[in-house]
N, C-alpha and C positions, 0 to 999 in steps of 0.2 A: 236499400244498400247496407252492407255491413261496414260501417266505418265509425269512428270515434265521434264524428260529427257529420251529419248526413250531408251529402253532397247535393248541389243544387241543380244537377242535371234533371231534365225533365223534358221528354220527347213525344212528338207526333211523327210517325213513320212518313206519312204522306207528305206533311209539310216540310220535314227535313230533305225529302227526295226533291221537292220543289225548289227550296231555297238554299239548301246545303250541298248539292251536288258537287261543288268544287272541293269539298273538303277529300272525298276518295280520290278525285282526279288529281290533285296536288300529292296525294300519298303514293304515287307511282314510283318515286325515286327510292322510298323506303321499302317498297316492295321488291325493287331490283336489288336492294342490299340484301334482303332476305335470301333471295335467289332460290325459291323453292323448287325443289327437285322432284321427278315423278316417282311416286310410290312413297315418298317422305310422309310421316305423320306430323301435321303441322296443327298448331293451336293458335286461333285468332282471337286475341284478347280484346274484347269490345268490338264485336263484328259489326254493330250497328245494323244496317238493312242488308248487309251481305255483298255489298259492291264490290269490294277487294277480296272478301272471302271467295268470290266466285272466279275472280281471277287467278287465286291460288289454286283453286280447283281445276281451272282450265289448264294450268301448267302440269297437271299430272299429279298433284299431291294428293294425299287423303287429309282433308282439312275438317276440323270441327271449330265452330265459331261459338263463342259464349258472349252474352250481353246481359245486363240487368234490367233491361227495359222490354217489357212485354210486347209493345208494338214493334220495335225494332226486330226482335226474335221473330215474331209472326212474318214480317217483311223478309227476312232472309230465308225462312223455311219456305216462303212462296216462290223462291227462287230456286228450290229444290236442294237446299243446303242443309247440312246436320248443324242445326243451331239450337243451343240450349240456354235456358233462362238460368244464369248464374253470375255471381259477383267476382269480380277478378281478386277480391281479397278473401274469398271463400271457395277456391277451386276444389273440386273433389275429383282429381287426377293423381296419380302417383307414378312418376317416371314413364309417361306414356307416349311422349312426343320427340321427335328428333329436332324441332324447331317451334318457336313461337313468334308471333307477329304482334304488332299493335300500332293502330294509327288513330291519332287524335282522341285517345282514351286516357292515358295515365294522369292527365291533369285533373280529371274528374274524380280520381281515386284518392280520398283523402287518407285512407289507412294504407299508406304507401309501403311501410315497412312490411306488413302482413302480406300485401300483395306481391311484393318481391320474393318473399320466401315461399308463396303459394306458386308462383310461375317458375321458381327455381326448382321445387319438387316436382312439377309437372313435367320436367323435361329429363330426357335420358342424359347420362354423363357424356360430356362432348357436345350436347346440343346447344343451339345458339338462339338468342332471342334479339330481334331487330324490328326497329319502327321508329316513330317520331310522334312527338306530341308537343303541347304549347311549352316554351322554354322561357327563361327569365326576360321580363318586359313584354311579354305577349299581350297584345290588345290593350296596352296601358292607356292609350288615349280614348278609346272607345269604352272602357270600363270606368274611366273617370268621368266621362261625360253622362254616362247612365246614372252613376251615383250621384252626381251633381244634380240630376234633375229629379231623382228620387227625393233626395233631401229637399230641394226647392218645393216639392210637392207635400212634404210632410211625412214621407216614408223613411224607414231606417233600412239602408243597405245591410243585408246579412253577411257581413265581413267575416264572422266567425266560420263561415263555410266557403270561404273563398277557395278558388281552384289553387293546385299546386303547380307553380310556374318555376322550376329551378334552374340554376345555372348547371353547367356541365359537371362542374365538382360536386355540387350538392347532390345531383341525380347519382353520380358515380358513388358518392359514399353510402347511400341507401342500398345500392345493389351490390356493392362489394361486401357489405355485412351480412347481406343474404347469402352470399356464397359466390356470386358471379365475378368473373374476371372482365374488365372493361376493354374491349378491343378498339372501340371508336365512339367518340362523342362530338357533335358539332352544333353549335348554335347558329341558325340559319334566319336572318331577317327575310320576310317575305310579304312586303305590302302587296294586298290582294283586293282588286277590284271586287265589289259586291254586287252581282247582277240585279239582286233585289233591293239593293240600297241598305243603308243602317237600319231602316225600319224594320225590314226582314230580318236582319241580324237580331235585333232587340227581341222581337217577338217569338222567334224560333230558337235561337241560341241561348237566349237569357230567360226563356220561360219559367225555368226552376228558380231563377234568381228572384223574378217578379212575384212568384208564388210564395217564396219566403218572406220577401218584403210585405207581403199583403196587398199587392195592387189588384184590384178588381179587373176582370177580363174586358169590361165594357170601357175602361180607362187606358188600355194598353196601347192601342193604335194612336191615340193623341200623344201619349207619353213617348212612343217611338218617333213620331215626327219630330218631337221637341228635341230628343237626343241627336236626330239626324241635323237638326239646325245647328246644334252645339258643335257638332263634329265638322260640318261645313263641307264634307265630300263623302263619296261612296267608296272609299278605300279603307279596308281594314289593316290596322298596324300588326299583322300576324308576326310572331318569331317562333320557330320551330327547333325543337332539339331532337336531333336524329341520333340513333345510337345503334351500335352492335356489341351485344355481350355474349360471353360463353360460359357454360357450366363446365367447370374443369372435369378431366377424364378421371 
């Protein structure tokens, strides 16, 4: 990933489809905010395995998905989508799209200023950018429990590569500097039951975090169970930041 500090995102598309299917399912409201139209050129920033990208295509838009994970791009291509291996902070488009969309991605992009400018320049004048991602306070309890367990086992949490979970004002400041006009930002608490438990969240959604902390793969299931015991429930304390931005005419 092209970032000042490498992101801790690390994915296995098959595991994500099994454990993380709730993420695109809960992105439907953000997709409705985008409201893709037939014939529109749409960029899906961080398309993942293409679940929501496919829904944009089914609404009649001409959609291009980008993701910086090869397994996710392969999964999206298997759905018949135009998916490309590309980083959000290093887009290679210029005024090509009427709209852009992003779900559950921007919190992984640590070079947020560069990504904001890249998305801005990928849009035509008057183009909109809609989506949602982790906002201020997102997963605070789960992240704390994981880091406490890492420390208890002698590992150092890689806090220098923590996700970006901004407040609406912090988010707006970055994207206004890039040139966007902010039309809507909303912080949405969303406690979410985890079908595969906290253990599944740790091993799939925090695989990159464990990589950076140096946790061997054969210790991860035991660690995940210990984190689940610390949390004491199978509910994730998600907080989402939903937004609608506009590139001025």
